[in-house]
C-alpha positions as MATLAB code, in Angstrom:
seq = 'HKMSIYFEGMPSINLFKQCYKALINKKEMNLATEGMMLCDFLNIKANSLKFMLKVFLELGFINEDDGIITIASQPSKQDIETSQLYQAR';
ca = [
      66.879  -90.563 -168.347;
      63.794  -94.300 -168.784;
      61.342  -92.549 -165.785;
      61.257  -89.992 -167.238;
      60.693  -91.602 -170.912;
      58.358  -93.296 -168.086;
      56.349  -90.636 -167.349;
      56.122  -88.019 -170.628;
      54.820  -91.277 -172.831;
      55.326  -91.937 -176.012;
      53.917  -89.309 -178.269;
      50.739  -89.551 -180.538;
      51.127  -89.727 -184.049;
      48.961  -86.465 -184.303;
      51.113  -84.965 -182.573;
      53.796  -86.023 -184.928;
      52.109  -84.479 -187.249;
      51.419  -81.734 -185.819;
      54.938  -81.095 -184.324;
      55.629  -80.893 -188.277;
      53.357  -79.559 -189.451;
      54.313  -75.845 -187.879;
      57.764  -76.766 -188.661;
      56.590  -76.805 -192.279;
      54.825  -73.966 -191.392;
      57.663  -72.317 -189.995;
      59.542  -73.280 -193.042;
      62.337  -72.697 -190.533;
      63.763  -72.728 -187.044;
      66.124  -71.224 -184.970;
      66.159  -74.846 -182.329;
      67.559  -73.014 -179.520;
      66.238  -69.480 -179.334;
      62.709  -70.366 -181.158;
      62.461  -74.117 -179.558;
      60.543  -73.305 -176.283;
      58.052  -71.947 -178.275;
      57.099  -74.812 -180.278;
      56.988  -76.745 -177.718;
      54.515  -73.974 -175.705;
      52.987  -74.894 -178.974;
      52.555  -79.078 -178.801;
      51.957  -78.344 -175.021;
      54.790  -81.111 -174.544;
      57.895  -80.478 -173.299;
      61.770  -79.821 -174.774;
      62.045  -83.544 -174.256;
      59.471  -85.387 -176.757;
      60.530  -82.548 -178.989;
      64.142  -82.882 -178.948;
      63.264  -86.727 -180.130;
      60.287  -86.386 -182.682;
      63.116  -83.993 -183.935;
      65.429  -87.466 -183.399;
      62.835  -89.235 -185.073;
      62.504  -86.603 -188.299;
      66.148  -86.563 -189.181;
      66.068  -89.226 -189.255;
      63.959  -90.284 -191.622;
      64.843  -87.842 -193.864;
      61.867  -85.213 -192.876;
      64.027  -81.790 -191.702;
      67.537  -80.674 -191.791;
      69.899  -79.446 -189.398;
      72.457  -77.389 -189.516;
      74.321  -75.436 -186.526;
      71.128  -75.278 -184.874;
      68.769  -74.289 -187.370;
      65.941  -76.831 -187.927;
      64.344  -76.283 -192.425;
      61.923  -78.591 -194.339;
      63.840  -81.356 -196.650;
      63.307  -80.546 -200.440;
      62.681  -83.883 -201.633;
      61.730  -86.164 -198.024;
      60.657  -89.604 -198.900;
      57.118  -91.135 -197.392;
      57.663  -92.918 -194.244;
      55.252  -93.913 -191.831;
      56.845  -92.577 -187.645;
      56.637  -96.642 -187.061;
      60.435  -97.639 -189.171;
      62.081  -95.099 -187.506;
      64.805  -97.549 -185.126;
      65.006  -94.607 -182.708;
      60.885  -94.893 -182.562;
      60.556  -98.508 -181.848;
      62.931  -98.637 -179.207;
      61.527  -96.189 -177.349;
];
């Protein structure tokens, strides 16, 4: 696991922004059926997408219910770097 993180690296802040923008435009996303399309769109691996979604979830930017991702109605303004998951990686 640590080796895969080493080779994949840390997603850039710009990549986080692109991902969030794509989620906003989509409004609702089924992770199981549309997750790989988002990976292809962002040109990233599935593990990187999972990591970014976990960071968004931790910061309250998105909601996840049974594999369906939706944008939080009133997310608080926070920097990605404040996430515990982000800092741990």
